[in-house]
Structures are given as structure tokens and as C-alpha cells.
HTML snippet that shows the backbone in 3Dmol.js (N, CA, C, O; Angstrom):
<script src="https://3Dmol.org/build/3Dmol-min.js"></script>
<div id="view" style="width:600px;height:400px;position:relative"></div>
<script>
const pdb = `
ATOM      1  N   MET A   1      16.247   4.249 -19.355  1.00  0.00           N
ATOM      2  CA  MET A   1      16.679   3.361 -18.211  1.00  0.00           C
ATOM      3  C   MET A   1      15.501   3.388 -17.181  1.00  0.00           C
ATOM      4  O   MET A   1      14.722   4.328 -17.025  1.00  0.00           O
ATOM      5  N   ASN A   2      15.502   2.471 -16.658  1.00  0.00           N
ATOM      6  CA  ASN A   2      14.480   2.453 -15.546  1.00  0.00           C
ATOM      7  C   ASN A   2      15.178   3.441 -14.165  1.00  0.00           C
ATOM      8  O   ASN A   2      16.361   3.396 -13.830  1.00  0.00           O
ATOM      9  N   TYR A   3      14.243   4.192 -13.595  1.00  0.00           N
ATOM     10  CA  TYR A   3      14.784   5.054 -12.369  1.00  0.00           C
ATOM     11  C   TYR A   3      13.792   4.850 -11.220  1.00  0.00           C
ATOM     12  O   TYR A   3      12.606   4.551 -11.363  1.00  0.00           O
ATOM     13  N   ALA A   4      14.410   5.041 -10.106  1.00  0.00           N
ATOM     14  CA  ALA A   4      13.256   4.969  -8.944  1.00  0.00           C
ATOM     15  C   ALA A   4      13.571   6.340  -7.978  1.00  0.00           C
ATOM     16  O   ALA A   4      14.688   6.806  -7.752  1.00  0.00           O
ATOM     17  N   LYS A   5      12.422   6.788  -7.534  1.00  0.00           N
ATOM     18  CA  LYS A   5      12.542   7.839  -6.600  1.00  0.00           C
ATOM     19  C   LYS A   5      12.590   7.124  -5.204  1.00  0.00           C
ATOM     20  O   LYS A   5      11.851   6.165  -4.983  1.00  0.00           O
ATOM     21  N   ILE A   6      13.396   7.562  -4.340  1.00  0.00           N
ATOM     22  CA  ILE A   6      13.433   6.858  -3.106  1.00  0.00           C
ATOM     23  C   ILE A   6      13.258   7.899  -1.988  1.00  0.00           C
ATOM     24  O   ILE A   6      14.075   8.819  -1.953  1.00  0.00           O
ATOM     25  N   GLU A   7      12.227   7.848  -1.023  1.00  0.00           N
ATOM     26  CA  GLU A   7      11.713   8.620   0.081  1.00  0.00           C
ATOM     27  C   GLU A   7      11.746   7.726   1.226  1.00  0.00           C
ATOM     28  O   GLU A   7      11.239   6.604   1.214  1.00  0.00           O
ATOM     29  N   ASN A   8      12.515   8.383   2.483  1.00  0.00           N
ATOM     30  CA  ASN A   8      12.644   7.518   3.644  1.00  0.00           C
ATOM     31  C   ASN A   8      12.886   6.150   3.390  1.00  0.00           C
ATOM     32  O   ASN A   8      12.119   5.368   3.951  1.00  0.00           O
ATOM     33  N   GLY A   9      13.914   5.607   2.564  1.00  0.00           N
ATOM     34  CA  GLY A   9      14.219   4.552   2.264  1.00  0.00           C
ATOM     35  C   GLY A   9      13.148   3.552   1.426  1.00  0.00           C
ATOM     36  O   GLY A   9      13.284   2.329   1.380  1.00  0.00           O
ATOM     37  N   VAL A  10      12.368   4.087   0.958  1.00  0.00           N
ATOM     38  CA  VAL A  10      11.343   3.277   0.388  1.00  0.00           C
ATOM     39  C   VAL A  10      11.182   3.793  -1.263  1.00  0.00           C
ATOM     40  O   VAL A  10      11.226   4.999  -1.503  1.00  0.00           O
ATOM     41  N   ILE A  11      10.995   2.796  -2.370  1.00  0.00           N
ATOM     42  CA  ILE A  11      10.551   3.256  -3.619  1.00  0.00           C
ATOM     43  C   ILE A  11       9.405   3.763  -3.512  1.00  0.00           C
ATOM     44  O   ILE A  11       8.617   3.067  -2.873  1.00  0.00           O
ATOM     45  N   THR A  12       8.883   5.052  -4.036  1.00  0.00           N
ATOM     46  CA  THR A  12       7.852   5.701  -4.097  1.00  0.00           C
ATOM     47  C   THR A  12       7.525   5.995  -5.548  1.00  0.00           C
ATOM     48  O   THR A  12       6.346   6.241  -5.803  1.00  0.00           O
ATOM     49  N   ASN A  13       8.455   6.003  -6.581  1.00  0.00           N
ATOM     50  CA  ASN A  13       7.979   5.943  -8.000  1.00  0.00           C
ATOM     51  C   ASN A  13       8.897   5.469  -8.601  1.00  0.00           C
ATOM     52  O   ASN A  13      10.032   5.338  -8.142  1.00  0.00           O
ATOM     53  N   MET A  14       8.482   5.103  -9.863  1.00  0.00           N
ATOM     54  CA  MET A  14       9.472   4.489 -10.882  1.00  0.00           C
ATOM     55  C   MET A  14       9.220   5.073 -12.174  1.00  0.00           C
ATOM     56  O   MET A  14       8.052   5.173 -12.549  1.00  0.00           O
ATOM     57  N   ILE A  15      10.318   5.533 -13.020  1.00  0.00           N
ATOM     58  CA  ILE A  15      10.055   6.036 -14.295  1.00  0.00           C
ATOM     59  C   ILE A  15      11.030   5.570 -15.197  1.00  0.00           C
ATOM     60  O   ILE A  15      12.022   5.023 -14.714  1.00  0.00           O
ATOM     61  N   VAL A  16      10.906   5.714 -16.731  1.00  0.00           N
ATOM     62  CA  VAL A  16      11.823   5.569 -17.414  1.00  0.00           C
ATOM     63  C   VAL A  16      12.280   6.943 -17.878  1.00  0.00           C
ATOM     64  O   VAL A  16      11.511   7.773 -18.362  1.00  0.00           O
ATOM     65  N   ALA A  17      13.654   7.138 -17.687  1.00  0.00           N
ATOM     66  CA  ALA A  17      14.059   8.596 -18.280  1.00  0.00           C
ATOM     67  C   ALA A  17      15.799   8.300 -18.730  1.00  0.00           C
ATOM     68  O   ALA A  17      16.406   7.229 -18.744  1.00  0.00           O
ATOM     69  N   ASP A  18      16.245   9.580 -19.047  1.00  0.00           N
ATOM     70  CA  ASP A  18      17.394   9.666 -19.395  1.00  0.00           C
ATOM     71  C   ASP A  18      18.361   9.939 -18.161  1.00  0.00           C
ATOM     72  O   ASP A  18      17.816  10.416 -17.166  1.00  0.00           O
ATOM     73  N   ALA A  19      19.643   9.711 -18.108  1.00  0.00           N
ATOM     74  CA  ALA A  19      20.465   9.786 -17.017  1.00  0.00           C
ATOM     75  C   ALA A  19      20.650  11.506 -16.657  1.00  0.00           C
ATOM     76  O   ALA A  19      20.936  11.866 -15.516  1.00  0.00           O
ATOM     77  N   ASP A  20      20.488  12.280 -17.545  1.00  0.00           N
ATOM     78  CA  ASP A  20      20.371  13.752 -17.173  1.00  0.00           C
ATOM     79  C   ASP A  20      19.331  13.992 -16.290  1.00  0.00           C
ATOM     80  O   ASP A  20      19.500  14.382 -15.135  1.00  0.00           O
ATOM     81  N   PHE A  21      18.101  13.733 -16.884  1.00  0.00           N
ATOM     82  CA  PHE A  21      16.863  14.057 -15.985  1.00  0.00           C
ATOM     83  C   PHE A  21      16.947  13.272 -14.644  1.00  0.00           C
ATOM     84  O   PHE A  21      16.654  13.902 -13.628  1.00  0.00           O
ATOM     85  N   ALA A  22      17.346  11.854 -14.516  1.00  0.00           N
ATOM     86  CA  ALA A  22      17.495  11.186 -13.513  1.00  0.00           C
ATOM     87  C   ALA A  22      18.431  11.751 -12.412  1.00  0.00           C
ATOM     88  O   ALA A  22      18.193  11.525 -11.225  1.00  0.00           O
ATOM     89  N   ALA A  23      19.595  12.556 -12.850  1.00  0.00           N
ATOM     90  CA  ALA A  23      20.391  13.258 -11.944  1.00  0.00           C
ATOM     91  C   ALA A  23      20.088  14.434 -11.620  1.00  0.00           C
ATOM     92  O   ALA A  23      20.621  14.928 -10.626  1.00  0.00           O
ATOM     93  N   GLU A  24      19.164  15.155 -12.377  1.00  0.00           N
ATOM     94  CA  GLU A  24      18.513  16.425 -11.950  1.00  0.00           C
ATOM     95  C   GLU A  24      17.567  16.055 -10.968  1.00  0.00           C
ATOM     96  O   GLU A  24      17.539  16.968 -10.143  1.00  0.00           O
ATOM     97  N   HIS A  25      16.832  15.219 -10.679  1.00  0.00           N
ATOM     98  CA  HIS A  25      16.008  14.949  -9.924  1.00  0.00           C
ATOM     99  C   HIS A  25      16.092  14.079  -8.722  1.00  0.00           C
ATOM    100  O   HIS A  25      15.154  13.976  -7.931  1.00  0.00           O
ATOM    101  N   GLY A  26      17.410  13.350  -8.571  1.00  0.00           N
ATOM    102  CA  GLY A  26      17.816  12.670  -7.357  1.00  0.00           C
ATOM    103  C   GLY A  26      17.240  11.205  -7.659  1.00  0.00           C
ATOM    104  O   GLY A  26      16.809  10.600  -6.677  1.00  0.00           O
ATOM    105  N   LEU A  27      17.186  10.582  -8.870  1.00  0.00           N
ATOM    106  CA  LEU A  27      16.485   9.391  -8.888  1.00  0.00           C
ATOM    107  C   LEU A  27      17.719   8.437  -9.005  1.00  0.00           C
ATOM    108  O   LEU A  27      18.866   8.878  -9.083  1.00  0.00           O
ATOM    109  N   ILE A  28      17.437   7.198  -9.013  1.00  0.00           N
ATOM    110  CA  ILE A  28      18.639   6.123  -8.946  1.00  0.00           C
ATOM    111  C   ILE A  28      18.155   4.953  -9.718  1.00  0.00           C
ATOM    112  O   ILE A  28      16.982   4.580  -9.745  1.00  0.00           O
ATOM    113  N   THR A  29      19.267   4.335 -10.420  1.00  0.00           N
ATOM    114  CA  THR A  29      18.873   3.090 -11.211  1.00  0.00           C
ATOM    115  C   THR A  29      18.505   2.095 -10.151  1.00  0.00           C
ATOM    116  O   THR A  29      18.900   2.239  -8.994  1.00  0.00           O
ATOM    117  N   PHE A  30      17.741   1.069 -10.536  1.00  0.00           N
ATOM    118  CA  PHE A  30      17.345  -0.167  -9.782  1.00  0.00           C
ATOM    119  C   PHE A  30      17.364  -1.261 -10.547  1.00  0.00           C
ATOM    120  O   PHE A  30      17.299  -1.199 -11.774  1.00  0.00           O
ATOM    121  N   PRO A  31      17.468  -2.504  -9.793  1.00  0.00           N
ATOM    122  CA  PRO A  31      16.944  -3.802 -10.779  1.00  0.00           C
ATOM    123  C   PRO A  31      15.597  -4.032 -10.966  1.00  0.00           C
ATOM    124  O   PRO A  31      14.819  -3.758 -10.053  1.00  0.00           O
ATOM    125  N   THR A  32      15.274  -4.406 -11.816  1.00  0.00           N
ATOM    126  CA  THR A  32      13.971  -4.674 -12.211  1.00  0.00           C
ATOM    127  C   THR A  32      13.340  -6.093 -11.504  1.00  0.00           C
ATOM    128  O   THR A  32      12.252  -6.396 -11.014  1.00  0.00           O
ATOM    129  N   TYR A  33      14.551  -6.741 -11.713  1.00  0.00           N
ATOM    130  CA  TYR A  33      14.096  -8.126 -10.716  1.00  0.00           C
ATOM    131  C   TYR A  33      15.003  -8.475  -9.961  1.00  0.00           C
ATOM    132  O   TYR A  33      16.149  -8.317 -10.382  1.00  0.00           O
ATOM    133  N   ILE A  34      14.832  -8.993  -8.761  1.00  0.00           N
ATOM    134  CA  ILE A  34      16.014  -9.812  -7.825  1.00  0.00           C
ATOM    135  C   ILE A  34      15.374 -11.071  -7.636  1.00  0.00           C
ATOM    136  O   ILE A  34      14.381 -11.292  -6.943  1.00  0.00           O
ATOM    137  N   GLY A  35      16.057 -11.903  -8.341  1.00  0.00           N
ATOM    138  CA  GLY A  35      15.609 -13.315  -8.351  1.00  0.00           C
ATOM    139  C   GLY A  35      14.320 -13.305  -9.110  1.00  0.00           C
ATOM    140  O   GLY A  35      14.255 -12.619 -10.129  1.00  0.00           O
ATOM    141  N   ASP A  36      13.338 -13.968  -8.729  1.00  0.00           N
ATOM    142  CA  ASP A  36      12.158 -13.878  -9.453  1.00  0.00           C
ATOM    143  C   ASP A  36      11.110 -12.979  -9.130  1.00  0.00           C
ATOM    144  O   ASP A  36       9.965 -13.041  -9.578  1.00  0.00           O
ATOM    145  N   LYS A  37      11.577 -12.094  -8.288  1.00  0.00           N
ATOM    146  CA  LYS A  37      10.799 -10.928  -7.800  1.00  0.00           C
ATOM    147  C   LYS A  37      10.715  -9.697  -8.493  1.00  0.00           C
ATOM    148  O   LYS A  37      11.827  -9.232  -8.743  1.00  0.00           O
ATOM    149  N   ALA A  38       9.672  -8.958  -8.920  1.00  0.00           N
ATOM    150  CA  ALA A  38       9.862  -7.685  -9.480  1.00  0.00           C
ATOM    151  C   ALA A  38      10.136  -6.598  -8.473  1.00  0.00           C
ATOM    152  O   ALA A  38       9.360  -6.595  -7.517  1.00  0.00           O
ATOM    153  N   VAL A  39      10.910  -5.838  -8.483  1.00  0.00           N
ATOM    154  CA  VAL A  39      11.040  -4.636  -7.685  1.00  0.00           C
ATOM    155  C   VAL A  39      10.256  -3.589  -8.024  1.00  0.00           C
ATOM    156  O   VAL A  39      10.047  -3.234  -9.184  1.00  0.00           O
ATOM    157  N   GLY A  40       9.800  -3.065  -7.018  1.00  0.00           N
ATOM    158  CA  GLY A  40       8.973  -2.120  -7.550  1.00  0.00           C
ATOM    159  C   GLY A  40       8.535  -0.892  -6.257  1.00  0.00           C
ATOM    160  O   GLY A  40       9.344  -0.670  -5.356  1.00  0.00           O
ATOM    161  N   ILE A  41       7.443  -0.304  -6.300  1.00  0.00           N
ATOM    162  CA  ILE A  41       6.776   0.860  -5.651  1.00  0.00           C
ATOM    163  C   ILE A  41       6.897   0.089  -4.297  1.00  0.00           C
ATOM    164  O   ILE A  41       6.741  -1.131  -4.340  1.00  0.00           O
ATOM    165  N   GLY A  42       7.114   0.579  -3.318  1.00  0.00           N
ATOM    166  CA  GLY A  42       7.105  -0.015  -1.780  1.00  0.00           C
ATOM    167  C   GLY A  42       8.281  -0.873  -1.058  1.00  0.00           C
ATOM    168  O   GLY A  42       8.520  -1.070   0.133  1.00  0.00           O
ATOM    169  N   TRP A  43       8.972  -1.338  -2.344  1.00  0.00           N
ATOM    170  CA  TRP A  43      10.475  -1.919  -1.688  1.00  0.00           C
ATOM    171  C   TRP A  43      11.396  -1.029  -0.966  1.00  0.00           C
ATOM    172  O   TRP A  43      11.527   0.127  -1.369  1.00  0.00           O
ATOM    173  N   LYS A  44      12.062  -1.457   0.081  1.00  0.00           N
ATOM    174  CA  LYS A  44      12.928  -0.683   0.639  1.00  0.00           C
ATOM    175  C   LYS A  44      14.419  -0.648  -0.023  1.00  0.00           C
ATOM    176  O   LYS A  44      14.675  -1.510  -0.864  1.00  0.00           O
ATOM    177  N   TYR A  45      15.275   0.183   0.278  1.00  0.00           N
ATOM    178  CA  TYR A  45      16.454   0.730  -0.345  1.00  0.00           C
ATOM    179  C   TYR A  45      17.228   1.066   1.056  1.00  0.00           C
ATOM    180  O   TYR A  45      16.551   1.603   1.932  1.00  0.00           O
ATOM    181  N   ASP A  46      18.341   0.839   1.272  1.00  0.00           N
ATOM    182  CA  ASP A  46      19.130   1.265   2.224  1.00  0.00           C
ATOM    183  C   ASP A  46      20.374   2.032   1.887  1.00  0.00           C
ATOM    184  O   ASP A  46      21.210   2.419   2.703  1.00  0.00           O
ATOM    185  N   GLY A  47      20.398   2.214   0.535  1.00  0.00           N
ATOM    186  CA  GLY A  47      21.472   2.856   0.116  1.00  0.00           C
ATOM    187  C   GLY A  47      22.330   2.029  -0.801  1.00  0.00           C
ATOM    188  O   GLY A  47      23.062   2.535  -1.651  1.00  0.00           O
ATOM    189  N   ALA A  48      22.216   0.806  -0.605  1.00  0.00           N
ATOM    190  CA  ALA A  48      23.263  -0.150  -1.401  1.00  0.00           C
ATOM    191  C   ALA A  48      22.272  -1.314  -1.836  1.00  0.00           C
ATOM    192  O   ALA A  48      22.459  -1.903  -2.901  1.00  0.00           O
ATOM    193  N   ASN A  49      21.351  -1.593  -1.102  1.00  0.00           N
ATOM    194  CA  ASN A  49      20.516  -2.918  -1.466  1.00  0.00           C
ATOM    195  C   ASN A  49      19.002  -2.662  -1.340  1.00  0.00           C
ATOM    196  O   ASN A  49      18.447  -1.887  -0.561  1.00  0.00           O
ATOM    197  N   PHE A  50      18.442  -3.474  -2.269  1.00  0.00           N
ATOM    198  CA  PHE A  50      16.946  -3.192  -2.179  1.00  0.00           C
ATOM    199  C   PHE A  50      16.148  -4.458  -1.692  1.00  0.00           C
ATOM    200  O   PHE A  50      16.490  -5.558  -2.126  1.00  0.00           O
ATOM    201  N   THR A  51      15.218  -4.362  -0.908  1.00  0.00           N
ATOM    202  CA  THR A  51      14.593  -5.468  -0.259  1.00  0.00           C
ATOM    203  C   THR A  51      13.076  -5.264  -0.320  1.00  0.00           C
ATOM    204  O   THR A  51      12.488  -4.185  -0.378  1.00  0.00           O
ATOM    205  N   GLU A  52      12.493  -6.625  -0.293  1.00  0.00           N
ATOM    206  CA  GLU A  52      10.963  -6.385  -0.402  1.00  0.00           C
ATOM    207  C   GLU A  52      10.393  -5.732   0.793  1.00  0.00           C
ATOM    208  O   GLU A  52      10.974  -5.800   1.876  1.00  0.00           O
ATOM    209  N   PRO A  53       9.328  -5.132   0.644  1.00  0.00           N
ATOM    210  CA  PRO A  53       8.495  -4.662   1.862  1.00  0.00           C
ATOM    211  C   PRO A  53       8.172  -5.590   2.714  1.00  0.00           C
ATOM    212  O   PRO A  53       8.250  -6.734   2.266  1.00  0.00           O
ATOM    213  N   ASP A  54       7.803  -5.468   3.896  1.00  0.00           N
ATOM    214  CA  ASP A  54       7.159  -6.503   5.148  1.00  0.00           C
ATOM    215  C   ASP A  54       5.705  -6.583   4.274  1.00  0.00           C
ATOM    216  O   ASP A  54       5.108  -5.798   3.538  1.00  0.00           O
ATOM    217  N   PRO A  55       5.445  -8.077   4.800  1.00  0.00           N
ATOM    218  CA  PRO A  55       4.089  -8.382   4.009  1.00  0.00           C
ATOM    219  C   PRO A  55       3.082  -7.583   4.886  1.00  0.00           C
ATOM    220  O   PRO A  55       3.433  -7.151   5.984  1.00  0.00           O
ATOM    221  N   VAL A  56       2.065  -7.425   4.489  1.00  0.00           N
ATOM    222  CA  VAL A  56       0.710  -6.599   4.991  1.00  0.00           C
ATOM    223  C   VAL A  56      -0.102  -7.678   5.514  1.00  0.00           C
ATOM    224  O   VAL A  56      -0.242  -8.608   4.720  1.00  0.00           O
ATOM    225  N   SER A  57      -0.669  -7.806   6.625  1.00  0.00           N
ATOM    226  CA  SER A  57      -1.586  -8.740   7.080  1.00  0.00           C
ATOM    227  C   SER A  57      -3.181  -8.003   6.591  1.00  0.00           C
ATOM    228  O   SER A  57      -3.535  -6.828   6.486  1.00  0.00           O
ATOM    229  N   ALA A  58      -3.848  -9.233   6.382  1.00  0.00           N
ATOM    230  CA  ALA A  58      -5.152  -8.720   6.064  1.00  0.00           C
ATOM    231  C   ALA A  58      -5.713  -8.251   7.255  1.00  0.00           C
ATOM    232  O   ALA A  58      -5.285  -8.705   8.316  1.00  0.00           O
ATOM    233  N   PRO A  59      -6.748  -7.277   7.248  1.00  0.00           N
ATOM    234  CA  PRO A  59      -7.565  -6.990   8.547  1.00  0.00           C
ATOM    235  C   PRO A  59      -8.333  -7.982   9.157  1.00  0.00           C
ATOM    236  O   PRO A  59      -8.980  -8.711   8.405  1.00  0.00           O
ATOM    237  N   VAL A  60      -8.405  -8.177  10.437  1.00  0.00           N
ATOM    238  CA  VAL A  60      -9.260  -9.324  10.975  1.00  0.00           C
ATOM    239  C   VAL A  60     -10.558  -8.556  11.215  1.00  0.00           C
ATOM    240  O   VAL A  60     -10.627  -7.528  11.890  1.00  0.00           O
ATOM    241  N   VAL A  61     -11.835  -9.301  10.447  1.00  0.00           N
ATOM    242  CA  VAL A  61     -13.320  -8.535  10.537  1.00  0.00           C
ATOM    243  C   VAL A  61     -13.832  -9.555  11.550  1.00  0.00           C
ATOM    244  O   VAL A  61     -13.844 -10.773  11.369  1.00  0.00           O
ATOM    245  N   VAL A  62     -14.275  -8.875  12.695  1.00  0.00           N
ATOM    246  CA  VAL A  62     -15.201  -9.662  13.396  1.00  0.00           C
ATOM    247  C   VAL A  62     -16.573  -9.531  13.284  1.00  0.00           C
ATOM    248  O   VAL A  62     -17.076  -8.408  13.316  1.00  0.00           O
ATOM    249  N   ALA A  63     -17.265 -10.557  13.154  1.00  0.00           N
ATOM    250  CA  ALA A  63     -18.963 -10.526  12.839  1.00  0.00           C
ATOM    251  C   ALA A  63     -19.282 -10.164  13.983  1.00  0.00           C
ATOM    252  O   ALA A  63     -18.647 -10.433  15.003  1.00  0.00           O
ATOM    253  N   PRO A  64     -20.622  -9.315  13.899  1.00  0.00           N
ATOM    254  CA  PRO A  64     -21.275  -9.196  14.915  1.00  0.00           C
ATOM    255  C   PRO A  64     -21.814 -10.260  15.505  1.00  0.00           C
ATOM    256  O   PRO A  64     -21.782 -11.318  14.877  1.00  0.00           O
ATOM    257  N   THR A  65     -22.419 -10.228  16.811  1.00  0.00           N
ATOM    258  CA  THR A  65     -23.336 -11.466  17.439  1.00  0.00           C
ATOM    259  C   THR A  65     -24.657 -11.210  17.123  1.00  0.00           C
ATOM    260  O   THR A  65     -25.068 -10.107  16.764  1.00  0.00           O
ATOM    261  N   LYS A  66     -25.435 -12.360  17.269  1.00  0.00           N
ATOM    262  CA  LYS A  66     -26.766 -12.357  17.078  1.00  0.00           C
ATOM    263  C   LYS A  66     -27.404 -11.213  17.996  1.00  0.00           C
ATOM    264  O   LYS A  66     -28.166 -10.387  17.494  1.00  0.00           O
ATOM    265  N   GLU A  67     -27.085 -11.185  19.305  1.00  0.00           N
ATOM    266  CA  GLU A  67     -27.594 -10.351  20.257  1.00  0.00           C
ATOM    267  C   GLU A  67     -27.273  -8.664  19.523  1.00  0.00           C
ATOM    268  O   GLU A  67     -28.091  -7.751  19.643  1.00  0.00           O
ATOM    269  N   GLN A  68     -26.155  -8.537  18.897  1.00  0.00           N
ATOM    270  CA  GLN A  68     -25.938  -7.153  18.447  1.00  0.00           C
ATOM    271  C   GLN A  68     -26.749  -6.743  17.450  1.00  0.00           C
ATOM    272  O   GLN A  68     -27.108  -5.567  17.389  1.00  0.00           O
ATOM    273  N   LEU A  69     -27.151  -7.700  16.514  1.00  0.00           N
ATOM    274  CA  LEU A  69     -27.721  -7.392  15.196  1.00  0.00           C
ATOM    275  C   LEU A  69     -29.375  -7.460  15.824  1.00  0.00           C
ATOM    276  O   LEU A  69     -30.244  -6.865  15.187  1.00  0.00           O
ATOM    277  N   MET A  70     -29.703  -8.128  16.951  1.00  0.00           N
ATOM    278  CA  MET A  70     -31.003  -7.930  17.225  1.00  0.00           C
ATOM    279  C   MET A  70     -31.258  -6.653  17.813  1.00  0.00           C
ATOM    280  O   MET A  70     -32.435  -6.307  17.706  1.00  0.00           O
ATOM    281  N   VAL A  71     -30.390  -5.730  18.493  1.00  0.00           N
ATOM    282  CA  VAL A  71     -30.298  -4.495  19.143  1.00  0.00           C
ATOM    283  C   VAL A  71     -30.845  -3.444  17.980  1.00  0.00           C
ATOM    284  O   VAL A  71     -31.788  -2.657  17.910  1.00  0.00           O
ATOM    285  N   GLU A  72     -29.622  -3.894  16.994  1.00  0.00           N
ATOM    286  CA  GLU A  72     -29.502  -3.015  16.009  1.00  0.00           C
ATOM    287  C   GLU A  72     -30.876  -2.988  14.981  1.00  0.00           C
ATOM    288  O   GLU A  72     -31.223  -2.060  14.251  1.00  0.00           O
ATOM    289  N   LEU A  73     -31.447  -4.135  15.145  1.00  0.00           N
ATOM    290  CA  LEU A  73     -32.795  -4.114  14.363  1.00  0.00           C
ATOM    291  C   LEU A  73     -34.062  -3.675  15.124  1.00  0.00           C
ATOM    292  O   LEU A  73     -35.040  -3.225  14.526  1.00  0.00           O
ATOM    293  N   ALA A  74     -34.008  -3.834  16.576  1.00  0.00           N
ATOM    294  CA  ALA A  74     -34.695  -3.116  17.205  1.00  0.00           C
ATOM    295  C   ALA A  74     -35.028  -1.587  17.141  1.00  0.00           C
ATOM    296  O   ALA A  74     -36.069  -0.932  17.177  1.00  0.00           O
ATOM    297  N   ALA A  75     -33.687  -1.300  17.030  1.00  0.00           N
ATOM    298  CA  ALA A  75     -33.730   0.236  16.951  1.00  0.00           C
ATOM    299  C   ALA A  75     -33.998   0.877  15.594  1.00  0.00           C
ATOM    300  O   ALA A  75     -34.481   2.003  15.475  1.00  0.00           O
ATOM    301  N   LEU A  76     -33.636   0.048  14.533  1.00  0.00           N
ATOM    302  CA  LEU A  76     -33.973   0.450  13.183  1.00  0.00           C
ATOM    303  C   LEU A  76     -35.718   0.424  13.117  1.00  0.00           C
ATOM    304  O   LEU A  76     -36.422   1.284  12.588  1.00  0.00           O
ATOM    305  N   THR A  77     -36.168  -0.797  13.799  1.00  0.00           N
ATOM    306  CA  THR A  77     -37.704  -1.016  13.694  1.00  0.00           C
ATOM    307  C   THR A  77     -38.438   0.065  14.284  1.00  0.00           C
ATOM    308  O   THR A  77     -39.489   0.415  13.746  1.00  0.00           O
ATOM    309  N   ALA A  78     -37.935   0.769  15.550  1.00  0.00           N
ATOM    310  CA  ALA A  78     -38.428   1.633  16.210  1.00  0.00           C
ATOM    311  C   ALA A  78     -38.215   3.212  15.358  1.00  0.00           C
ATOM    312  O   ALA A  78     -38.934   4.166  15.657  1.00  0.00           O
ATOM    313  N   LYS A  79     -37.301   3.301  14.443  1.00  0.00           N
ATOM    314  CA  LYS A  79     -37.203   4.454  13.685  1.00  0.00           C
ATOM    315  C   LYS A  79     -38.129   4.284  12.631  1.00  0.00           C
ATOM    316  O   LYS A  79     -38.686   5.276  12.162  1.00  0.00           O
ATOM    317  N   ILE A  80     -38.413   2.898  12.106  1.00  0.00           N
ATOM    318  CA  ILE A  80     -39.314   2.851  10.845  1.00  0.00           C
ATOM    319  C   ILE A  80     -40.742   3.292  11.317  1.00  0.00           C
ATOM    320  O   ILE A  80     -41.421   4.043  10.617  1.00  0.00           O
ATOM    321  N   GLN A  81     -41.197   2.791  12.561  1.00  0.00           N
ATOM    322  CA  GLN A  81     -42.381   3.210  13.295  1.00  0.00           C
ATOM    323  C   GLN A  81     -42.774   4.429  13.278  1.00  0.00           C
ATOM    324  O   GLN A  81     -43.956   4.726  13.109  1.00  0.00           O
ATOM    325  N   THR A  82     -41.811   5.311  13.455  1.00  0.00           N
ATOM    326  CA  THR A  82     -41.971   6.964  13.695  1.00  0.00           C
ATOM    327  C   THR A  82     -42.215   7.519  12.202  1.00  0.00           C
ATOM    328  O   THR A  82     -42.708   8.640  12.077  1.00  0.00           O
ATOM    329  N   LEU A  83     -41.880   6.760  11.076  1.00  0.00           N
ATOM    330  CA  LEU A  83     -42.145   7.397   9.701  1.00  0.00           C
ATOM    331  C   LEU A  83     -43.563   7.550   9.507  1.00  0.00           C
ATOM    332  O   LEU A  83     -44.407   6.849  10.066  1.00  0.00           O
ATOM    333  N   PRO A  84     -43.860   8.709   8.505  1.00  0.00           N
ATOM    334  CA  PRO A  84     -45.264   8.769   8.129  1.00  0.00           C
ATOM    335  C   PRO A  84     -45.747   7.590   7.390  1.00  0.00           C
ATOM    336  O   PRO A  84     -46.919   7.530   7.020  1.00  0.00           O
TER     337      PRO A  84
END
`;
const viewer = $3Dmol.createViewer("view");
viewer.addModel(pdb, "pdb");
viewer.setStyle({}, {cartoon: {color: "spectrum"}});
viewer.zoomTo();
viewer.render();
</script>
């Protein structure tokens, strides 16, 4: 049977085990799917229900400006000039 380890209300691990092992280690059974969504590590558990984790937003990457790149280029050029 499938069991989950829950820490602070979140699934942190999933294993296949027998009931005795699961009971000894405080593991609980969980549904492998809720609707069409596979339940897995990161899902939340409130003691009765499993819910999807909050979506993670992609980090915003800000490209350097031309001026910033020119300053870096000047600094690197100066370092190169000091090389033997």
C-alpha cells in the first residue's frame, strides 16, 4: 500500500510499505489521485484532506542595462591590461 510521511502539514516522502511498518513510522495512507491530479510530495494535508501545493512563480530576471554592461566591460578591460 502507498503511504506518505507528513511534516508540518505537507507530504515530504512517499513509500510503498506494509501496514505494520507504516504504523511504526507514523505514515498515513493517501490517495494517489484526486480527480486527474497525482498526489505527491509537496501536497498539503490538514488531517483530513489533501490539497495541491501553492503554485510557484518563476523568478523575475531583470536583464542588465547597456550602461551596466559597459561599466563591467571597462572594469574587465582594465584588469586584462594588467595581465602579463
